[in-house]
C-alpha positions as CSV (number, residue, x, y, z in Angstrom):
1,X,-158.9,-127.2,-50.5
2,X,-158.9,-123.8,-48.8
3,X,-157.8,-125.4,-45.5
4,X,-154.8,-126.9,-47.3
5,X,-153.9,-123.6,-48.9
6,X,-154.1,-121.9,-45.5
7,X,-151.8,-124.6,-43.9
8,X,-149.4,-124.2,-46.8
9,X,-149.3,-120.4,-46.5
10,X,-148.8,-120.7,-42.7
11,X,-145.9,-123.1,-43.2
12,X,-144.2,-120.7,-45.7
13,X,-144.8,-117.7,-43.4
14,X,-143.6,-119.3,-40.2
15,X,-140.8,-121.0,-42.0
16,X,-139.6,-117.6,-43.2
17,X,-139.7,-116.3,-39.6
18,X,-137.1,-118.9,-38.6
19,X,-134.7,-117.7,-41.3
20,X,-134.8,-114.0,-40.4
21,X,-131.4,-113.1,-39.1
22,X,-130.8,-111.6,-35.7
23,X,-131.2,-107.8,-35.4
24,X,-128.2,-106.7,-37.4
25,X,-128.7,-103.1,-36.3
26,X,-127.3,-103.9,-32.9
27,X,-123.6,-103.2,-32.6
28,X,-121.3,-106.1,-31.6
29,X,-120.9,-106.4,-27.8
30,X,-124.2,-104.5,-27.1
31,X,-127.5,-105.7,-25.5
32,X,-130.9,-104.0,-25.3
33,X,-132.3,-104.5,-21.9
34,X,-132.2,-102.4,-18.7
35,X,-129.3,-103.0,-16.4
36,X,-130.8,-104.5,-13.2
37,X,-130.3,-106.9,-10.4
38,X,-132.2,-107.7,-7.1
39,X,-134.9,-105.3,-8.2
40,X,-132.5,-102.4,-8.6
41,X,-132.5,-100.7,-12.0
42,X,-129.6,-98.5,-12.8
43,X,-130.4,-94.9,-13.4
44,X,-133.9,-95.4,-12.0
45,X,-133.8,-96.9,-8.5
46,X,-133.1,-94.5,-5.6
47,X,-131.4,-95.2,-2.3
48,X,-134.7,-95.1,-0.4
49,X,-136.0,-97.8,-2.8
50,X,-132.9,-99.9,-2.3
51,X,-133.5,-99.8,1.4
52,X,-137.1,-100.8,1.0
53,X,-136.0,-103.7,-1.3
54,X,-133.0,-105.0,0.6
55,X,-132.9,-103.3,4.0
56,X,-130.3,-100.7,5.3
57,X,-127.2,-102.8,4.7
58,X,-123.9,-101.1,5.5
59,X,-123.6,-97.5,4.3
60,X,-120.4,-95.8,3.2
61,X,-121.1,-92.1,2.8
62,X,-117.8,-91.4,0.9
63,X,-118.8,-93.3,-2.3
64,X,-120.4,-91.8,-5.4
65,X,-122.3,-88.6,-4.8
66,X,-124.7,-89.9,-2.2
67,X,-123.0,-93.0,-0.7
68,X,-122.9,-96.7,-1.3
69,X,-124.6,-99.6,0.4
70,X,-123.2,-103.1,0.9
71,X,-125.4,-106.2,1.2
72,X,-124.5,-109.9,1.8
73,X,-126.7,-112.8,0.8
74,X,-128.4,-114.9,3.5
75,X,-125.7,-117.6,3.2
76,X,-122.9,-115.2,3.6
77,X,-121.3,-116.1,0.2
78,X,-121.7,-113.0,-2.0
79,X,-121.9,-109.2,-1.9
80,X,-124.1,-106.7,-3.6
81,X,-122.8,-103.1,-3.6
82,X,-125.0,-100.2,-4.8
83,X,-123.4,-96.8,-5.3
84,X,-125.7,-93.7,-5.6
85,X,-125.0,-90.6,-7.6
86,X,-127.0,-87.5,-8.4
87,X,-130.4,-87.4,-6.5
88,X,-129.4,-90.6,-4.7
89,X,-130.1,-92.7,-7.9
90,X,-128.1,-95.9,-8.2
91,X,-125.4,-95.5,-10.9
92,X,-123.3,-98.6,-10.2
93,X,-124.1,-102.0,-8.9
94,X,-121.5,-104.7,-8.2
95,X,-122.3,-108.3,-7.6
96,X,-119.3,-110.2,-6.2
97,X,-119.1,-114.0,-5.5
98,X,-117.4,-113.4,-2.1
99,X,-117.6,-111.1,0.9
100,X,-116.2,-107.7,-0.1
101,X,-113.3,-106.8,2.2
102,X,-114.9,-103.3,2.8
103,X,-117.4,-105.1,5.0
104,X,-115.8,-105.7,8.4
105,X,-116.7,-108.9,10.3
106,X,-118.6,-106.7,12.8
107,X,-120.7,-105.3,10.0
108,X,-121.7,-108.6,8.4
109,X,-124.9,-109.1,10.4
110,X,-126.1,-105.6,9.4
111,X,-125.2,-106.2,5.8
112,X,-127.1,-109.6,5.6
113,X,-130.4,-109.6,3.7
114,X,-132.5,-112.5,2.5
115,X,-133.7,-110.4,-0.5
116,X,-130.3,-110.6,-2.4
117,X,-129.8,-113.9,-4.2
118,X,-126.4,-114.2,-6.0
119,X,-128.0,-117.0,-8.1
120,X,-130.3,-114.5,-9.8
121,X,-129.9,-114.6,-13.5
122,X,-128.9,-111.8,-15.9
123,X,-128.2,-111.6,-19.6
124,X,-130.5,-112.7,-22.3
125,X,-133.3,-114.7,-20.8
126,X,-131.6,-114.4,-17.4
127,X,-129.5,-117.4,-18.4
128,X,-126.2,-116.2,-16.9
129,X,-125.2,-115.9,-13.2
130,X,-122.1,-115.8,-11.0
131,X,-120.1,-118.9,-11.8
132,X,-121.1,-119.0,-15.5
133,X,-118.2,-119.9,-17.9
134,X,-116.7,-117.7,-20.6
135,X,-118.3,-120.1,-23.1
136,X,-121.8,-119.6,-21.6
137,X,-121.3,-115.8,-21.7
138,X,-120.2,-115.9,-25.3
139,X,-123.2,-118.1,-26.3
140,X,-125.6,-115.8,-24.5
141,X,-124.2,-112.3,-25.2
142,X,-121.8,-112.8,-28.1
143,X,-118.4,-111.2,-28.2
144,X,-117.8,-108.3,-25.8
145,X,-117.5,-104.8,-27.1
146,X,-114.2,-104.4,-25.3
147,X,-111.7,-106.8,-23.7
148,X,-109.4,-105.1,-21.3
149,X,-107.8,-108.5,-20.7
150,X,-108.8,-112.1,-21.2
151,X,-110.6,-112.0,-17.9
152,X,-112.3,-108.5,-18.1
153,X,-115.0,-108.1,-20.7
154,X,-117.3,-105.0,-21.3
155,X,-120.7,-104.9,-23.0
156,X,-122.8,-101.8,-23.6
157,X,-126.6,-101.4,-23.7
158,X,-128.3,-99.6,-26.6
159,X,-131.4,-99.0,-24.6
160,X,-130.1,-96.1,-22.4
161,X,-131.8,-92.8,-22.9
162,X,-129.3,-90.2,-22.0
163,X,-126.0,-91.5,-20.6
164,X,-124.2,-94.6,-21.9
165,X,-124.7,-97.7,-19.7
166,X,-122.5,-100.7,-19.8
167,X,-121.5,-103.7,-17.7
168,X,-118.2,-105.4,-17.1
169,X,-117.7,-109.0,-16.4
170,X,-114.7,-110.4,-14.5
171,X,-113.6,-114.0,-14.7
172,X,-111.3,-116.0,-12.4
173,X,-110.3,-119.5,-13.6
174,X,-112.7,-119.2,-16.5
175,X,-115.7,-118.6,-14.2
176,X,-117.6,-115.3,-13.8
177,X,-116.9,-114.0,-10.3
178,X,-117.8,-110.3,-10.5
179,X,-120.4,-108.3,-12.4
180,X,-120.3,-104.5,-12.5
181,X,-123.3,-102.7,-13.9
182,X,-122.5,-99.0,-14.6
183,X,-124.6,-95.9,-15.5
184,X,-122.0,-93.2,-15.0
185,X,-123.0,-90.0,-13.3
186,X,-123.6,-87.2,-15.8
């Protein structure tokens, strides 16, 4: 008898968990996870840590406050661009499904790293990646906070401590081709 009472109470309890709505305190178009890619966490990772993670890449000293580094994946199909701000902390990270024109053909060997994988996931449960469709993004993240156009969507994160962090997704032919993670300099 007591065993059946326990089973019944468990079913009621766990059944009620399934009916709890999603966190309604989260504003539309917002997520709550740190903005990161290839081991780089915005607002936390420094330039020296980027170099330990990915190598030297190609440095452009005239970007941000402390410069920007470009990396190309091992197959030469995508670019990772990290821009450093105050104290050489990464404040912007761009993942592009092509070779950025800022990288000259002569610099491509120096920019290549086996530690950057453009197939790495992001989003809730890391379910999204370059090439994801708009429908996949909407299913995973919900509606964006802002739409500059039908192909440029911005989401914010509610987990930032001091400065507002956000990311912008860019689509071409309905497919995600560029991700820009931003933690603006203060």
